[in-house]
C-alpha positions in Angstrom: 22.9 -40.3 -22.1 20.9 -38.0 -24.3 17.8 -38.8 -22.4 19.5 -37.9 -19.1 20.6 -34.6 -20.6 17.0 -33.9 -21.9 15.6 -34.7 -18.5 18.0 -32.4 -16.8 17.3 -29.6 -19.2 13.6 -30.0 -18.6 14.1 -30.0 -14.9 16.2 -26.9 -15.0 13.7 -25.1 -17.2 10.8 -25.9 -15.0 11.7 -23.0 -12.7 11.9 -20.5 -15.5 8.2 -19.4 -15.7 8.1 -18.9 -11.9 11.4 -17.0 -11.9 10.2 -14.9 -14.8 7.0 -14.0 -12.9 9.0 -13.0 -9.8 11.3 -10.8 -11.8 8.4 -9.1 -13.6 6.8 -8.4 -10.2 10.1 -7.0 -8.9 10.4 -4.9 -12.1 6.9 -3.5 -11.7 7.6 -2.6 -8.0 10.8 -0.8 -9.0 9.0 1.1 -11.8 6.3 2.2 -9.3 9.0 3.3 -6.9 10.8 5.3 -9.6 7.5 7.0 -10.7 6.7 7.9 -7.1 10.2 9.3 -6.7 9.9 11.3 -9.9 6.5 12.7 -8.8 8.0 13.6 -5.4 10.9 15.5 -6.9 8.6 17.1 -9.5 6.6 18.5 -6.7 9.7 20.2 -5.4 10.2 18.0 -2.4 13.5 16.5 -3.4 16.8 17.1 -1.6 20.4 15.9 -1.6 19.7 13.7 1.5 16.8 12.1 -0.3 18.9 11.4 -3.4 21.6 9.9 -1.2 19.1 7.7 0.6 17.6 6.6 -2.7 21.0 5.7 -4.1 22.0 3.7 -1.0 18.6 2.0 -0.9 18.9 0.7 -4.4 22.5 -0.6 -4.3 21.4 -3.9 -2.9 18.7 -4.3 -5.5 21.0 -4.5 -8.6 20.3 -7.5 -10.8 22.7 -10.5 -10.6 
């Protein structure tokens, strides 16, 4: 039984490096997006409508 548990743990962990890579890529994209937004607002081009659009655009991107 212990061998089966060990095999199952190994199987489940095999996806971790790939998943971690995907999450890091997603994080980098969000960081770039945030920096672009900060630059945009810093240049005086921000507005309430833009803030609302940003808020609604990120609601579906929250981590599980």
